[in-house]
C-alpha positions, 0 to 999 in steps of 0.5 A: 525516482523519488518515493516517499514512504507514508505509512507501513501497517496493515488495517488498524495500524500500530498501535490499533485502537482496541488492541493491547497486544505486545506490539501495541502496548509498546507503541503506546509506551513510545510513540516513535514506534507507532505506524501509520497505514501502509502508502507511499508517495511517488514524485510524478514530475512538475512538483506533483505527487502520486499517492499510492492508496488513500489510508485513514491517515492520509491527512497526516501523511501529508502533513509529515512531508513537506514535499507534499503540502500546499504552498503557503497562502495557496490551496494548490496541493501537490498531491496530484492524484491517488492510485489504488491497489485495492477496494479495502477500507484501510486503502480507500477511506482516506478519500472522503478526507480529500473532499476539500479539493476543488478536483480529485483524480483517482486511478483505479481498475474497473472492478475497485472503482464499480465496488466503490460506487456500488458498495461504499456509494463514494461517488454519491458520498463525494460528489457534493464536495469534490469533482472525482476524475476516474482513470481506469487501470487498464490490465495489458498496457500502462497507464500514464500519470505526469512522468509516471506509467503505472502497470497492474498485476493481479495478485489476489481475488479477495474481496473486502467484506462489504463487497461480498455480495455485489456481482458483475464487477470483475475479478481485479480485486487486488493488484501490484503496481509497477510504476516507471518514471519516464525521465530515467527509466527507474521502476518501483513495484508495490504489493502490499497484499499478496495472496499469491505469486503469479508468474506475471509478478515475477515478469515485472520483478525481474528489472525493478529497482525497488520492490515493497512486498507484503510483510503483513505476518511473520508466519503463517500461524500468526493470526491464529496463535495471536488469538483474533481469528481461526484462519492462517495468514495464507487463508486471510489472503496474505502469504507470509514472510517465513515458512514453507510458502513464505516469501523472504527467500524469492524476495532475496533473490531478486536483483532489486537494489532496495527490497523492503516489506511494508504492510506489518499487522499489529501482531508482526514481531517486526513492529519492534525495530529491536526484533531479531527478524530484522537481523534475519532479513537484513541477512538476506539483504531485506529491509522492513520499510521506515516510516517518513523515509525517502528513497531515491533511485 
């Protein structure tokens, strides 16, 4: 399995356009610290790639990776499809940026698919530009895409704000993805938003070769300490890395060859590669995902 890391930031990216916090100020002064919205691309065989989440940065992310660019003189993109973990804006607003494609294949849970149709009206918006093929991500069996099998695990019932008033859409609002490559049996689990750590997640983490986990906030009080909300990290739907309800110790105990935090908020000290937190995590065998890196399993 080959995985390309397209981005590692939470909503707003780093720097965030309206924020002058330490992390954003440093990223403006040092462009190498900039982070695009969290996403990965997985080699799906036959020259095609499955992109996980369509972020607002998706076209720049594609251009940053030669394997994802079209061949010279053609309009055939190696990006064969997009799979969504949820319906949050920072994970779906890239879909309209792909409208030039003659067809677009999107995999999502029934809950997410209906939220995008009814809440954002993406079906109606995209229809005049591209033919969108939707494939449902079932919860009890894997979906196939190229050489890949994609399984879902519910990890949050948090709705996007725009979907607060929608009824009859089910409860699979946010899922982790277990992606298996049938060619060699290797697996990657991608969970950028984690409000809970259910037993079902343990079941798929036990034999994963690579795991990307929600690293939005360093500790539970970070959002309140930063002054942009009165809610804690947990109340915002993200288990923090450290503290009483932190994930780092459970993460370190996993047998995966690669364990990486992603989806970093601009207030997270880990956006600075020199922050002490990197050394703390390294001692546990945990990495912070690096922009544009390639993982070969």
